[in-house]
KOLSEGU-490073 format. One record per residue (C-alpha): residue number from 1; residue in one letter; x, y, z. Coordinates in nm, 4 decimals. Example, Ala and Ser with C-alpha at 12.3 -4.5 7.8 and 13.67 -1.06 7.14 Angstrom:
KOLSEGU-490073
<1; a; <1.2300; -0.4500; 0.7800>>
<2; s; <1.3670; -0.1060; 0.7140>>
***
This chain:
KOLSEGU-490073
<1; m; <-2.5011; 4.6152; 2.8726>>
<2; t; <-2.2235; 4.7660; 3.0817>>
<3; g; <-1.8615; 4.7821; 2.9636>>
<4; g; <-1.7577; 4.4943; 3.1907>>
<5; r; <-2.0389; 4.2696; 3.0760>>
<6; r; <-1.9691; 4.3557; 2.7118>>
<7; a; <-1.6011; 4.2646; 2.7637>>
<8; v; <-1.7032; 3.9298; 2.9132>>
<9; a; <-1.9358; 3.8603; 2.6197>>
<10; v; <-1.6666; 3.9480; 2.3663>>
<11; s; <-1.3981; 3.7526; 2.5527>>
<12; h; <-1.6150; 3.4415; 2.5194>>
<13; l; <-1.6917; 3.4929; 2.1511>>
<14; a; <-1.3651; 3.3723; 1.9934>>
<15; p; <-1.3074; 3.0696; 2.2174>>
<16; g; <-1.6758; 2.9825; 2.2061>>
<17; l; <-1.6937; 2.9976; 1.8276>>
<18; l; <-1.3716; 2.8017; 1.7855>>
<19; t; <-1.4975; 2.5414; 2.0317>>
<20; a; <-1.8235; 2.5204; 1.8365>>
<21; t; <-1.6319; 2.4840; 1.5095>>
<22; v; <-1.4208; 2.1945; 1.6356>>
<23; a; <-1.7279; 2.0386; 1.8025>>
<24; l; <-1.9198; 2.0511; 1.4746>>
<25; y; <-1.6250; 1.9118; 1.2817>>
<26; m; <-1.5702; 1.6230; 1.5241>>
<27; a; <-1.9422; 1.5450; 1.5346>>
<28; l; <-1.9517; 1.5282; 1.1542>>
<29; v; <-1.6392; 1.3113; 1.1430>>
<30; a; <-1.7839; 1.0682; 1.3973>>
<31; f; <-2.1237; 1.0702; 1.2247>>
<32; g; <-1.9617; 1.0012; 0.8881>>
<33; n; <-1.7562; 0.7150; 1.0276>>
<34; i; <-2.0623; 0.5625; 1.1921>>
<35; t; <-2.2990; 0.5992; 0.8948>>
<36; d; <-2.0363; 0.5165; 0.6286>>
<37; f; <-1.8425; 0.2649; 0.8328>>
<38; d; <-1.6640; 0.0861; 0.5496>>
<39; t; <-1.4983; 0.3857; 0.3845>>
<40; n; <-1.2608; 0.4786; 0.6658>>
<41; r; <-1.2506; 0.1204; 0.7884>>
<42; a; <-1.0586; 0.0442; 0.4689>>
<43; f; <-0.8244; 0.3342; 0.5482>>
<44; v; <-0.7485; 0.1990; 0.8958>>
<45; q; <-0.7051; -0.1551; 0.7616>>
<46; h; <-0.4544; -0.0473; 0.4949>>
<47; v; <-0.2568; 0.1766; 0.7306>>
<48; l; <-0.2311; -0.0940; 0.9962>>
<49; a; <-0.1527; -0.3668; 0.7403>>
<50; m; <0.1142; -0.1415; 0.5838>>
<51; d; <0.0235; -0.3030; 0.2513>>
<52; t; <0.0773; 0.0133; 0.0448>>
<53; t; <0.4099; 0.1161; 0.1978>>
<54; f; <0.7576; 0.0428; 0.0597>>
<55; k; <0.7324; -0.2965; 0.2378>>
<56; d; <1.0765; -0.2627; 0.3917>>
<57; p; <1.1401; -0.5907; 0.5780>>
<58; d; <1.2915; -0.3934; 0.8650>>
<59; l; <0.9521; -0.2240; 0.9199>>
<60; m; <0.6944; -0.4811; 0.8116>>
<61; w; <0.7059; -0.6648; 1.1433>>
<62; r; <0.5002; -0.3703; 1.2746>>
<63; a; <0.2079; -0.4484; 1.0432>>
<64; i; <-0.1220; -0.5556; 1.1961>>
<65; t; <-0.3139; -0.7759; 0.9540>>
<66; s; <-0.5695; -0.9223; 1.1923>>
<67; r; <-0.9149; -0.7967; 1.0846>>
<68; p; <-1.0586; -0.8143; 1.4383>>
<69; v; <-0.7692; -0.6038; 1.5727>>
<70; q; <-0.8023; -0.3578; 1.2827>>
<71; d; <-1.1766; -0.3297; 1.3440>>
<72; a; <-1.1216; -0.2824; 1.7171>>
<73; a; <-0.8771; 0.0000; 1.6421>>
<74; y; <-1.1279; 0.1648; 1.4083>>
<75; i; <-1.4122; 0.1340; 1.6605>>
<76; a; <-1.1850; 0.2839; 1.9279>>
<77; i; <-1.1122; 0.5773; 1.6956>>
<78; i; <-1.4844; 0.6345; 1.6365>>
<79; a; <-1.5588; 0.6123; 2.0090>>
<80; w; <-1.2818; 0.8666; 2.0815>>
<81; e; <-1.4116; 1.1009; 1.8091>>
<82; t; <-1.7644; 1.0738; 1.9469>>
<83; a; <-1.6502; 1.1407; 2.3033>>
<84; a; <-1.4423; 1.4418; 2.1939>>
<85; a; <-1.7389; 1.5788; 1.9989>>
<86; a; <-1.9698; 1.5365; 2.2997>>
<87; v; <-1.7242; 1.7105; 2.5340>>
<88; l; <-1.6843; 1.9991; 2.2896>>
<89; v; <-2.0609; 2.0343; 2.2350>>
<90; v; <-2.1144; 2.0654; 2.6103>>
<91; a; <-1.8244; 2.3114; 2.6287>>
<92; t; <-1.9835; 2.5177; 2.3499>>
<93; v; <-2.3036; 2.5424; 2.5514>>
<94; l; <-2.1020; 2.6514; 2.8552>>
<95; w; <-1.9308; 2.9238; 2.6486>>
<96; a; <-2.2740; 3.0444; 2.5347>>
<97; l; <-2.3813; 3.0583; 2.8991>>
<98; r; <-2.0538; 3.2372; 2.9861>>
<99; r; <-1.9436; 2.9832; 3.2442>>
<100; d; <-1.5828; 2.9556; 3.3575>>
<101; r; <-1.6033; 2.5754; 3.3351>>
<102; a; <-1.6186; 2.6164; 2.9571>>
<103; r; <-1.2421; 2.6687; 2.9424>>
<104; r; <-1.1650; 2.3475; 3.1332>>
<105; l; <-1.4050; 2.1369; 2.9300>>
<106; t; <-1.2891; 2.2889; 2.6025>>
<107; t; <-0.9298; 2.2187; 2.7003>>
<108; l; <-1.0173; 1.8552; 2.7664>>
<109; g; <-1.2010; 1.8177; 2.4346>>
<110; l; <-0.9282; 1.9874; 2.2329>>
<111; l; <-0.6604; 1.7757; 2.3993>>
<112; m; <-0.8624; 1.4692; 2.2998>>
<113; v; <-0.8588; 1.5895; 1.9375>>
<114; l; <-0.4854; 1.6642; 1.9550>>
<115; l; <-0.4130; 1.3195; 2.0989>>
<116; l; <-0.6172; 1.1476; 1.8298>>
<117; f; <-0.4717; 1.3303; 1.5333>>
<118; g; <-0.1269; 1.4148; 1.6727>>
<119; a; <-0.0354; 1.1009; 1.8618>>
<120; g; <-0.2726; 0.8643; 1.6808>>
<121; f; <-0.2492; 0.9653; 1.3176>>
<122; l; <0.0746; 1.1637; 1.2870>>
<123; a; <0.2952; 0.9672; 1.5261>>
<124; i; <0.1512; 0.6146; 1.5312>>
<125; g; <-0.0059; 0.6016; 1.1849>>
<126; g; <0.2459; 0.8248; 1.0110>>
<127; e; <0.5671; 0.7003; 1.1672>>
<128; w; <0.5100; 0.3648; 1.3339>>
<129; f; <0.2975; 0.2255; 1.0508>>
<130; a; <0.4859; 0.4299; 0.7868>>
<131; m; <0.1689; 0.5883; 0.6486>>
<132; w; <0.3882; 0.8589; 0.4939>>
<133; q; <0.5108; 0.5972; 0.2441>>
<134; s; <0.1642; 0.5299; 0.1020>>
<135; e; <0.0364; 0.7194; -0.1992>>
<136; d; <-0.3133; 0.5759; -0.1574>>
<137; w; <-0.3709; 0.5653; 0.2204>>
<138; n; <-0.1858; 0.8672; 0.3544>>
<139; g; <-0.3847; 1.0749; 0.6014>>
<140; l; <-0.1008; 1.2960; 0.7215>>
<141; d; <-0.2272; 1.6144; 0.5539>>
<142; a; <-0.5744; 1.5742; 0.7024>>
<143; a; <-0.4299; 1.4925; 1.0447>>
<144; t; <-0.2062; 1.7981; 1.0270>>
<145; r; <-0.5064; 2.0209; 0.9471>>
<146; n; <-0.6908; 1.8772; 1.2475>>
<147; v; <-0.3935; 1.9314; 1.4784>>
<148; l; <-0.3621; 2.2869; 1.3500>>
<149; l; <-0.7315; 2.3654; 1.4021>>
<150; a; <-0.7417; 2.2154; 1.7515>>
<151; g; <-0.4063; 2.3693; 1.8430>>
<152; i; <-0.5094; 2.7202; 1.7398>>
<153; a; <-0.8395; 2.6805; 1.9213>>
<154; l; <-0.6552; 2.5634; 2.2331>>
<155; l; <-0.4224; 2.8640; 2.2208>>
<156; v; <-0.7143; 3.1058; 2.1877>>
<157; v; <-0.8986; 2.9361; 2.4730>>
<158; q; <-0.5949; 2.9430; 2.6998>>
<159; l; <-0.5032; 3.3030; 2.6172>>
<160; s; <-0.8532; 3.4486; 2.6458>>
<161; p; <-0.9347; 3.6196; 2.9764>>
<162; t; <-1.1610; 3.4343; 3.2152>>
<163; a; <-1.5047; 3.5655; 3.3015>>
<164; a; <-1.4004; 3.5955; 3.6680>>
<165; a; <-1.1014; 3.8126; 3.5726>>
<166; q; <-1.3402; 4.0366; 3.3800>>
<167; g; <-1.5691; 4.0872; 3.6788>>
<168; n; <-1.8132; 3.7992; 3.6218>>
<169; s; <-1.7809; 3.5443; 3.8992>>
<170; s; <-2.0369; 3.3041; 3.7510>>
<171; t; <-1.8771; 2.9616; 3.7762>>
<172; t; <-2.1800; 2.7400; 3.7734>>
***
């Protein structure tokens, strides 16, 4: 292997492995939510119902107590997790094949994860539905870990040199 090819292989190692890590994690999260539907369904129901918060009347108007709406929200979360996992699995394969498209697809998948856990869980769940007030149904720590993992992976992916810049023009 020549020096240029070795550099391309190494430059794909960190982003590829981080992409694979987040892909595996998201696939396991989605699989767990599908095969053990009721466990996290209860989490979503309690967060949306705001039934374990301080029950401040100025905030409780935000509560969603409709089971069909709660279930629809949970199914949407699972669908988003599954889609993010699928995008990241394909991106992992592209990293292994040393394709430039890997960066774009990884970026998409990681942004999906960041939107779910950052906007969905931290902002909407944590602030709008006051999840931070609940001792029993507070997922802010887990959401923060997920944002951190996806955010670090995104930084590594964006800062790693492209294969084309390293002398490999393979973009298929």
